[in-house]
Backbone bond lengths (Angstrom), bond angles and torsions (degrees), N, CA, C in turn:
res aa  C-N    CA-C-N  psi(-1)  N-CA   C-N-CA  omega(-1)  CA-C   N-CA-C  phi
1 E - - - 1.466 - - 1.565 103.79 -
2 K 1.307 121.19 125.34 1.436 128.49 -175.94 1.549 109.07 -99.75
3 T 1.417 108.43 136.82 1.410 114.46 175.60 1.553 109.75 -97.35
4 I 1.284 118.11 139.69 1.485 119.63 176.98 1.623 104.49 -116.00
5 H 1.320 107.85 126.01 1.412 118.16 177.06 1.565 110.24 -93.90
6 V 1.263 116.11 125.72 1.499 120.21 178.76 1.495 110.49 -109.59
7 I 1.285 113.02 124.53 1.511 117.99 -178.16 1.557 104.27 -107.56
8 K 1.322 109.97 129.41 1.452 114.97 174.71 1.516 113.72 -95.64
9 Y 1.191 121.12 131.02 1.491 127.15 177.77 1.452 108.11 -103.91
10 S 1.344 111.05 143.27 1.551 116.47 178.32 1.496 111.29 -69.07
11 S 1.322 121.24 -24.11 1.432 122.87 176.72 1.446 111.05 -151.78
12 P 1.400 120.90 166.46 1.455 123.37 170.42 1.549 114.66 -60.75
13 E 1.305 110.06 -36.60 1.633 117.56 178.92 1.436 110.03 -61.65
14 S 1.358 117.36 -40.66 1.370 121.26 -177.70 1.643 111.73 -67.19
15 A 1.274 112.00 -39.89 1.524 121.61 172.88 1.509 109.95 -56.57
16 D 1.385 116.69 -50.13 1.500 120.59 179.62 1.410 112.04 -63.10
17 R 1.327 118.94 -39.68 1.466 119.12 179.96 1.590 115.10 -63.16
18 R 1.371 112.34 -40.83 1.355 117.81 179.35 1.572 110.89 -68.68
19 R 1.405 118.04 -39.59 1.421 121.12 -179.95 1.553 108.81 -65.00
20 K 1.300 118.45 -39.45 1.486 121.86 -177.90 1.453 108.06 -65.57
21 A 1.371 118.00 -47.67 1.475 121.28 178.65 1.533 113.37 -58.38
22 H 1.339 115.95 -41.30 1.413 121.79 173.21 1.557 111.12 -59.04
23 D 1.273 116.58 -55.28 1.453 118.59 -179.18 1.528 115.30 -57.10
24 K 1.313 119.42 -32.57 1.453 124.45 174.80 1.583 111.51 -60.26
25 T 1.318 112.26 -52.00 1.471 117.80 -174.27 1.578 112.66 -77.57
26 A 1.322 117.74 -26.25 1.480 120.77 -172.81 1.499 111.44 -62.78
27 G 1.357 119.77 -34.48 1.470 121.51 -178.81 1.512 114.43 -89.52
28 E 1.345 114.78 -10.14 1.534 113.63 -175.80 1.534 110.03 -69.46
29 K 1.303 112.44 144.84 1.430 119.15 170.01 1.475 111.84 -98.32
30 I 1.323 113.00 140.76 1.540 117.99 -175.23 1.433 107.54 -92.83
31 D 1.327 120.65 133.39 1.469 126.63 178.29 1.498 104.91 -84.01
32 Y 1.319 115.85 95.51 1.461 118.06 -173.87 1.587 110.76 -76.78
33 E 1.227 118.90 -21.38 1.526 120.66 171.93 1.503 109.95 -65.09
34 K 1.273 118.84 -45.07 1.457 125.47 175.91 1.611 109.78 -63.03
35 Y 1.389 112.12 -43.06 1.419 116.27 -179.33 1.569 108.30 -62.33
36 Q 1.350 117.71 -42.34 1.498 118.56 -179.47 1.455 112.39 -65.12
37 K 1.407 117.08 -44.23 1.534 120.98 -175.50 1.516 108.53 -65.96
38 N 1.405 122.08 -34.91 1.394 121.31 -174.73 1.553 112.08 -75.65
39 K 1.339 117.84 -3.90 1.426 122.74 175.18 1.601 111.37 -77.00
40 G 1.251 116.20 -21.98 1.444 124.76 -173.67 1.566 111.62 -97.41
41 S 1.392 116.65 157.62 1.394 120.24 174.54 1.536 107.00 -69.51
42 E 1.349 112.10 174.87 1.515 114.80 -177.86 1.560 110.33 -61.98
43 K 1.310 115.86 -35.64 1.495 121.50 178.71 1.563 108.38 -62.00
44 V 1.250 117.56 -46.30 1.425 122.03 179.24 1.461 115.60 -67.56
45 R 1.351 119.32 -33.03 1.455 124.53 174.71 1.490 108.04 -63.78
46 D 1.311 117.46 -45.09 1.421 126.94 179.60 1.573 109.10 -57.52
47 L 1.377 113.98 -46.61 1.508 116.92 -179.84 1.528 110.38 -63.58
48 Y 1.329 115.40 -35.91 1.616 118.12 -176.79 1.520 101.31 -66.84
49 E 1.318 118.14 -50.72 1.588 117.31 -177.62 1.511 112.43 -54.33
50 I 1.273 114.68 -41.57 1.532 120.67 179.96 1.554 111.25 -60.37
51 I 1.279 114.54 -48.34 1.452 124.08 -176.57 1.498 105.86 -66.85
52 K 1.341 120.81 -50.54 1.410 125.33 179.95 1.517 113.74 -59.29
53 D 1.413 117.79 -40.83 1.419 119.20 178.36 1.560 110.15 -72.20
54 T 1.223 118.90 -37.64 1.508 124.97 174.04 1.528 113.39 -59.17
55 I 1.329 118.37 -41.83 1.410 122.96 -177.13 1.607 108.78 -72.72
56 T 1.313 111.21 -46.29 1.519 114.00 -177.00 1.518 114.10 -70.66
57 S 1.431 116.13 -22.31 1.490 117.14 -178.93 1.513 109.36 -96.31
58 T 1.401 118.09 -16.56 1.425 118.27 -176.77 1.576 112.39 -91.72
59 F 1.362 114.80 -35.07 1.507 121.42 -173.59 1.488 108.08 -108.66
60 D 1.418 117.44 150.15 1.412 125.12 178.93 1.527 109.37 -85.00
61 E 1.373 114.12 146.15 1.444 122.03 169.77 1.441 116.40 54.49
62 V 1.375 116.26 47.13 1.476 120.20 179.80 1.501 107.76 -96.21
63 M 1.355 109.11 127.62 1.479 120.04 170.09 1.457 115.26 -98.54
64 I 1.272 118.99 141.77 1.475 120.70 179.84 1.532 106.05 -104.78
65 K 1.285 117.25 127.32 1.462 125.26 -169.93 1.621 105.94 -123.36
66 P 1.345 121.82 84.71 1.460 118.63 -173.33 1.554 104.87 -81.95
67 T 1.381 114.10 141.69 1.460 116.35 173.97 1.614 101.04 -127.55
68 K 1.291 114.29 -179.95 1.487 122.50 179.64 1.506 109.74 -61.35
69 T 1.399 121.44 -30.18 1.408 121.12 -171.07 1.550 113.94 -108.07
70 Y 1.355 113.18 -19.83 1.485 115.83 179.13 1.470 108.13 -159.03
71 V 1.353 115.04 172.74 1.463 122.17 171.57 1.528 106.75 -114.50
72 G 1.378 113.56 120.81 1.436 121.07 -175.89 1.514 112.08 -91.63
73 F 1.223 124.45 143.65 1.311 134.46 170.64 1.470 117.12 -112.68
74 K 1.273 119.13 109.43 1.468 122.86 -161.58 1.539 110.04 -126.28
75 H 1.356 109.87 136.85 1.444 121.20 173.61 1.588 102.39 -109.66
76 K 1.308 117.95 -96.58 1.466 117.91 170.85 1.509 110.66 -81.79
77 T 1.367 115.18 -37.23 1.405 120.14 172.70 1.573 103.81 -142.82
78 N 1.267 118.22 173.02 1.410 121.18 -178.80 1.565 112.35 -58.61
79 F 1.329 117.46 125.88 1.447 119.72 178.85 1.513 111.21 -108.52
80 A 1.302 118.26 -20.06 1.439 122.84 174.04 1.569 111.58 -152.92
81 D 1.226 116.66 146.44 1.526 123.45 175.85 1.496 106.86 -130.43
82 I 1.341 112.56 144.81 1.510 119.69 -178.65 1.514 107.16 -126.78
83 A 1.317 115.48 125.63 1.482 122.62 174.39 1.573 105.25 -110.43
84 V 1.305 114.25 131.18 1.424 119.92 -179.80 1.540 112.61 -95.29
85 Y 1.352 114.28 130.84 1.438 119.50 176.71 1.550 108.10 -122.80
86 Q 1.304 116.66 168.10 1.491 121.63 179.31 1.483 114.80 -48.10
87 T 1.374 116.57 -46.55 1.479 124.38 -173.00 1.412 119.46 -107.82
88 H 1.387 120.33 -9.08 1.335 126.11 -172.27 1.535 113.38 -167.52
89 L 1.353 114.36 170.61 1.425 122.15 179.12 1.526 106.67 -109.37
90 K 1.313 117.24 144.50 1.442 118.15 167.44 1.455 104.95 -113.69
91 V 1.399 112.54 125.59 1.473 118.90 -178.14 1.635 103.90 -109.54
92 F 1.367 114.82 121.32 1.474 117.67 176.86 1.536 105.48 -96.60
93 I 1.293 113.69 130.29 1.492 119.35 178.11 1.522 108.42 -103.18
94 N 1.226 117.88 124.50 1.474 124.31 -174.05 1.575 111.24 -83.68
95 L 1.327 110.13 72.80 1.540 116.43 174.30 1.545 104.58 -135.78
96 K 1.339 115.02 151.38 1.441 119.89 175.64 1.531 111.89 -72.22
97 S 1.348 117.19 146.50 1.383 122.38 179.80 1.587 110.16 -47.36
98 G 1.320 118.24 134.46 1.448 121.92 -179.27 1.554 112.62 90.59
99 A 1.343 121.52 -12.90 1.484 119.57 -176.74 1.493 113.03 -94.09
100 L 1.364 122.35 -9.57 1.418 123.38 -173.15 1.620 106.72 -94.00
101 K 1.362 113.48 131.74 1.459 124.54 171.84 1.488 108.21 -85.91
102 D 1.258 120.73 104.65 1.456 123.33 -174.73 1.534 110.30 -134.03
103 P 1.449 114.89 77.49 1.521 117.04 -172.23 1.575 109.47 -60.62
104 K 1.238 124.43 -32.40 1.414 129.03 -179.32 1.606 111.77 -71.63
105 N 1.340 110.79 -18.14 1.484 117.44 -179.69 1.603 110.71 58.24
106 V 1.307 116.98 44.38 1.429 120.41 -179.80 1.562 111.39 -94.00
107 A 1.316 117.54 -24.10 1.489 120.32 -178.94 1.484 110.03 -79.25
108 R 1.292 114.20 138.09 1.454 121.62 177.65 1.567 109.51 -101.60
109 D 1.355 113.00 134.02 1.430 115.22 -178.42 1.555 107.15 -85.69
110 V 1.313 114.06 114.45 1.420 121.22 -178.03 1.559 115.47 -108.67
111 S 1.289 111.89 20.13 1.548 121.64 174.14 1.472 116.00 -49.02
112 S 1.306 115.56 -34.02 1.393 116.20 -174.66 1.616 112.75 -110.60
113 R 1.335 110.16 18.74 1.503 117.85 -178.94 1.520 105.63 -120.17
114 G 1.256 114.48 157.20 1.500 121.09 171.77 1.513 107.33 -78.38
115 H 1.356 119.13 132.95 1.398 123.85 176.80 1.589 114.30 -155.01
116 F 1.211 119.06 159.06 1.472 118.22 -172.59 1.498 112.85 -85.43
117 G 1.330 123.79 -29.97 1.287 121.11 -178.19 1.539 117.87 -83.95
118 N 1.308 116.27 179.66 1.477 121.23 179.25 1.542 105.30 -92.00
119 G 1.344 113.80 155.33 1.424 121.66 172.82 1.581 111.15 95.22
120 D 1.263 113.55 172.45 1.447 117.77 -176.70 1.522 113.60 -104.11
121 Y 1.326 120.02 5.03 1.474 121.32 -177.64 1.487 114.59 -121.85
122 E 1.324 119.62 141.82 1.378 120.49 -178.66 1.620 104.96 -130.20
123 V 1.333 115.72 131.92 1.433 119.55 174.04 1.484 110.71 -125.90
124 R 1.308 118.51 131.64 1.478 124.63 179.68 1.531 109.46 -91.64
125 V 1.280 114.91 128.78 1.476 119.23 179.34 1.572 107.06 -111.35
126 H 1.352 115.56 120.07 1.410 118.84 -179.28 1.565 113.73 -112.60
127 N 1.358 115.48 -21.62 1.433 121.88 -178.14 1.516 116.47 -141.18
128 E 1.304 116.47 160.06 1.438 117.49 -178.46 1.557 113.00 -59.52
129 S 1.306 114.39 -30.55 1.522 120.85 -172.91 1.576 104.27 -67.49
130 D 1.298 123.06 -19.57 1.496 125.85 -176.69 1.558 111.79 -78.39
131 I 1.384 111.45 -20.15 1.587 114.44 -169.05 1.496 110.31 -65.10
132 T 1.399 119.65 -43.93 1.495 117.94 -171.74 1.541 106.79 -58.65
133 Y 1.251 119.13 -49.31 1.483 119.39 -177.16 1.549 109.35 -64.58
134 V 1.286 121.37 -43.04 1.505 125.02 177.17 1.463 108.96 -53.96
135 M 1.304 119.44 -48.63 1.465 126.21 179.70 1.517 111.00 -52.34
136 G 1.305 118.06 -41.83 1.471 121.10 177.51 1.530 110.99 -65.47
137 L 1.286 119.59 -31.57 1.463 124.11 175.12 1.498 110.30 -72.19
138 I 1.361 118.23 -40.73 1.393 122.98 179.70 1.518 112.27 -66.59
139 E 1.385 109.74 -38.27 1.487 112.87 177.32 1.515 117.71 -58.99
140 Q 1.364 113.04 -35.49 1.507 120.38 174.51 1.539 108.28 -54.90
141 S 1.246 116.80 -50.87 1.483 124.18 179.37 1.508 111.79 -58.24
142 Y 1.292 113.75 -47.65 1.486 117.34 -176.80 1.486 111.00 -62.13
143 K 1.331 118.25 -38.85 1.459 120.25 179.37 1.576 111.52 -68.41
144 K 1.229 115.14 -30.77 1.569 114.46 179.98 1.568 108.91 -87.49
145 N 1.310 122.64 -24.04 1.405 120.05 -173.38 1.571 108.58 -110.69
């Protein structure tokens, strides 16, 4: 059984204004990368840009695939995903549990938890000093994927 909602407008002009406003926004594409970046503080946005630039300049044929919940970095398949938060970045590394070599033990195994990104590992990035080590972890995933 279908329900039909009837909206009463005070005038035909009001209905036209609403229809035109809806038509303008219906075809617009949302820039999900910008949406993600704007969730972070200025420091976190800078961290995102540094990691993004490092990934795209270090690895060949990287495609950036923004979604509403994360920005994916893809070669053949996603090898890393970044979710932006107010105080930090979460970098999801697309490797199966047990496959990541992480001597500093900074990556968290999220294989048994719900999470937005691909892969079984999550690394939080708070400072620019974390990036060099995290790029080594991302490189492992890039080589496998």
